[in-house]
N, C-alpha and C positions, 0 to 999 in steps of 0.2 A: 499316476496322478488322476484324481477323480474330476472329470469335466462334465458339466451339465449344460444343456441348451436352455433356451428361454421359451416358456409357454406363452400362449396368447396374451394372458393378463400381464405378464412381465414385459412383453414387447410393447404393449399399449402404454404401460407406465413409463417405459424408456422413451417412447416417442413423445409423450406428453411433457416429460421433463426436458427433452430436447427443444420442443416448441417454446417452453417457458424460458429457457436460457436464451433463445433467439429473441424473444420478446423483451427480456430485460436488457439485452444488448442494443437492440434497434428501436425499442419503445413502440413503434407502429409499423406494421407490415401488411401487405396484401396477401390474399390466399396464394396467388401465383408465386410471390416472393418466398413465402414459407415453404411451398412445395419445392422450389428450386434450391433453397438453402438446405433443406432437410433431405432432399433426394427422394421424396415420396411422391406418389401419384396425387392428382387433384382429388379423386374420390377419397383416398385415405386421409389426405390433408383436411378435407371437409369434415370427415367424421371426428377427427381429433379436435378440430376447432370447436365443433358443437359440444363435445364433452367438456372442454375447458370453459366454454360460455355457461353451460349448465352448472358447473362447479364455481362460477363467479370468479374465475381466475383471470379471464380476459373479457373485454367488451368489444362488440362490433360497432363500427361507426359508418356513417354514410360518406365520410371523406374519401375521395378517390386518390390513389397514389399514382395513377396513370390516366391519361386522357384518351387512350386508345381502347376501342372496343367497348363492351358492356361494363357499366360501373357496378362492380360487385362490392364496393366499399372497402374497408380495411379493418384491421384488428389492432387493439392496443391494450396496454395494462390498465386496470381500473384507476380512475382518477381519485376515487374515494379510498379510504383506508388511512392507516397511521403515516404521519410524516416522520422524518428522522433528522435529529440535530447531530451532525457529524463534527466531532471535536478531536483535536490533537493537543494533549496536555503535557506540560512539564511544570516543575516548581517555579519557573520564571515566566511562562507564557502559555496562554490558551488561544488557539486558533479555532474558528468554528464556521461552519457552512450549513445552512438549513436546506433540506431536500424534501420534495413533496412525495406523494405515494408512489410515483414512478421513479424515484431517486433522480429527479431533475432539480438542479439548483434553484432555490428561491432566494432572491436578494443577493447581496454581495458577501464575499468571503471577508471575515473580520477577525481581529485579534485583540487580546487584552494582555497587557503586561502585569504580572503579579510577582509577589515575593513571599513565598510560604516556606515555613521551616518545620511544619508538622502535617501529617496526613489529614487531620481534621480541617485545617485551613484550606487544603487543596479541595477537599470534598465540598466545603462551604462555597468556594469560588465557583466550582463546577455547577453546583445547585443553583446559585444566584444567576448565572448566565442562562441556564435552562429555563428558569422561571421568567426571566426577562424576555426571552424569545416567545414563550407561551403567551405572555401578556400582549405581545405584538400580533399574535395570531389566535385570538379567542375562538373557542369552539373546535380547535384542531387538537387531536391527540398526537403528541410528539414524543417519539421514543428517542433514545440516546445511544450513540455509538462512539466509543472512546478509543483513540489511538494513543498508546503510551510508550515512551522511550524505555528500553530495557526489556528484561525477561518477563513475559506475561503468560499465564495459563488461560487460554481462551475459553476453556470449558467452565472453570469456576470463576473466571473474571478477576483473578488475583494478580496484582502487580507484585511479582516476586522481588524485583530489584530495579529501582529507578536511579540510574547513575548520578544525576544532578541533584538528587534529593539529600537533605540533611539527615533523613532517617534511613535506617538499614532494614527494618522489619518489613515483611510482606504486608500489603494493604488489600483488603477485600473490596475492591472498588465496585464490582457488580452488585454484590449483596447489599452493601451499605447504601449505594445510590438508589437501588430498587426499593429499599425499605423507606428511604426519605421521599422519593418522588412518586412511587406507586405506578411505575411504568417498566417496560422491558428495556434492559441495558445490555449492550454488547461491549466487550473489551478485548483489545488485541494490541500487538506491537505496532509501532509506527511504520516499520518496513513492510509489514503485512498490508498496511493501508496502501502503501505505494504499489505493491504487487497487485492488489485487488483493483486499484485504479487502472493500472496498465492492462490487466486482464479484461476488464469490462468496458473500458472507455477508449482504448486504443483499437480502432477498427482493423488495423493491420497487424495486430499482435500475433506472435507465434504461440504454439502450445507449450513451448519450453523457453524460459528466459529467466533472467536474474535482475533484480534491482539492488543497487548499492547506494546507501545513503551516507554521504561523507559530510559530517557536520560537527557538532560538539563531540560526538563519538562517531563510530563507524559501524553501521549495521547493514544487513543484507537479507534478502528473502528470495527463495527459488520457487518457480512454478515449473512442475514437471508433469508432462502429459495433461496439461490443462488444469492441474490441481496444485494448491499451495502445499509445499512439502514442509512439514513441521517437525517431525521426529517425535518420539515418545515423551520427551521432556520439554517439548516446545522451544527448543533452543537451536534448531537447525539453522545453518546459514550465518552463524555469528562470525563473519570474517574479521570483524574488529578484534577478536580475541585469538586469532592465529598468531603464533609467536614468530617474530621476525628478528629479534635480537635477544637471545637467552640471557645476556648480561645487561640488558637495558633497564630502563626505569620500571618501577613497580606500577602495575595497572590497578584500577579500582576492583578488578576481579580477584586480586591477590597474587597473580602471577607476574613474572617479569618479562618485559620486552614485547608485549602484545602490539599489534598494529596500531591500536588506538593511541598508544604512548608515543608513536612515531609520526603518524600522519593525520590525526584529527585536529580540529580547531582548538580543542582544549590543550593538545600537545603544543600547538603553535603559541598559545598564550603562555604556557609554561616556559617555552624557549625564550620568549620575549622577557619574561621576568628574570630568567637566569642571566640574560645578556646584560641587563641593567636593572639591578634590584633597587636602585635609588629612585627610579621613576614609578609613578602610580601605575597600577595594572592597566593595560591597554585593551580597548574594546575590539571586537571583530572589525568594526567599521574603520578604526584607526589602523589596524594591521593590514587590511585590504588596501587602504589608501597608501600606506608605506610600500606595499608590494607594487602597486601601480606606478609609483614614482621610481621604481627600480632599486629599492634598498637591497644591496647585495646579499646580506645575510638571510633576508626573507626569501629572495629568489632562490638561493641555494637550498633553503629549507623546503620550499615548495617542490623543487625538483626531486629532492631526496624522498619526500613524502609520496610523490607520484610513483617513483620507482618502487617503493615498498608496497604500495597498493597494487601495482602491476604484478609484482612477484607473488603476492598472496593470491591474486586472481589466477595467475598461471597455475598454481597448485590446485585451486578449485577446478579449473577447466580441465586439467589432466584427469581429475577424478570423475567429474560429471559430464564433461563434453557438451556443455550448453553454449550455444554460439550467439546469443543475443543478450547484451548487458546494457542496462539503462543506469546512468549516473544521476543522482539527485543530491540535494543538500547544498548548504551555503558555500561549500568548498568549490562547487562548480564555477563560482565567480573567478577562480584562477584561470579559467578559459581554455582555449584550444591547445596551448603548449602543454598545459597540465594533462589534458586528455591524451595528447600524442605521446607523452612520456609513459603514461600507463600502457598505451597500446604497444609501444616498443618492447615492453617486458614480456608480452605474450607472443612476440614474433618468433621466439625460439621454440615454440611448441611444435614438436615433430608431427603431431596428429591434427594440426590445423592447416588444411590445404589452402593457404591464403592466395597462392599464385594460380593454382590449377582450377579451383572451384570457388570463385568469388562469392557465389550465392550461398555457399555453405560455410564460408569462413566466419570466424568470430567477429562480431560487430559490437563495438563499444561506442555508445552515443550518449549525449546529454538527454535526459528525459524531456519530453516535449509537452507534457500535461501541465497546465497552469495550477496554481496552488488551490484554487477552488475545486478543480477536478481531482487533485490529489486527496483533498479532504473527503470528497464524496466516496472515495475508495473504501473507507472504513464502514460506510453505510451498507456496502455489499456483503457484510457479514450476515445480514438478514436474508440475503439471497443464497449465500453459500450454505447456510444451515437452515433449511426450510422447516425443520421439525419444530422450531420455536417461533416461526414467523406467521404472518397473517395469511389469509386465503390466497393472496396473489403470488406467493412464492412458488418456485419450481419444486415439484415433489415427485 
């Protein structure tokens, strides 16, 4: 196997990229903090910082982060530069959060209920919200980052398949919106949004973890060695389409018995319709209320759904051996008993030392980031892919 070392130029680029990752995570750091976090000496740290200042990638400020000793100031990401409107879009709802040049939230997380049956209408709604935000912040250049349910090609920005949509054809979201708005647009899956939020905004995050989004459908995203794992077809981690019942109901993907047909909120609605077809369709709010009242059939369904999710996770864990899992989505409202049922299914994993090495055992927890932070995650697409970003990105 051909192995090559790093020359001085490559080492310098590596260290500068490391500093930029630290700056994007912490936003403001002192020289001593950067030296400690990077493991470099103070002289080496000083040299890298000066190069980043010369390249306008960071700014020096007089704000002291410590009251001990000489005040050497601190360093931060530039406050100038493009802002980002972070959106999560479906045919029925758009959630959005504005972020400044440092990807810090500005204003409140908001949402708008929509009802679109064609791609053109979804594009129009997205454009209208972006223009509304721009009017509120005149003079600011505001880029757009979109999180989309279903399969997405992040390179071309094409939504290949949006499960809740009335249409089936792919939609060139990035190209069409950039043409309309004259800005840079990034597009990716909504589970990638959650994974990026955990990676960049959870200060205690591990380098390998998984997020599971149990909502209308069931999606997942894996971070391995600090990087989003996508696969060549950008469909990696689609736990919702693992087959749990080969003779089960037909899924939107065309196969039978996928996890989504057993354990998603759309499956719960279908079960409710099958139980009493004479009643009008029930909303998620009504079904959660019935569950909280102890409706036996919903309690049984929730338990079965959790068991199915747990068994699918068991298979993933045997393959990837990732021991940190975060649960997101509206199904988390089913609470602790739902989570514990999921956990019990992985207790049979012979490779999971739950008793002897607690710190290394698999941990399944509810995600702790609020919705605004979750939405900010999609904005980190600009940080993850610096080749298309402004001067402040890690390179």
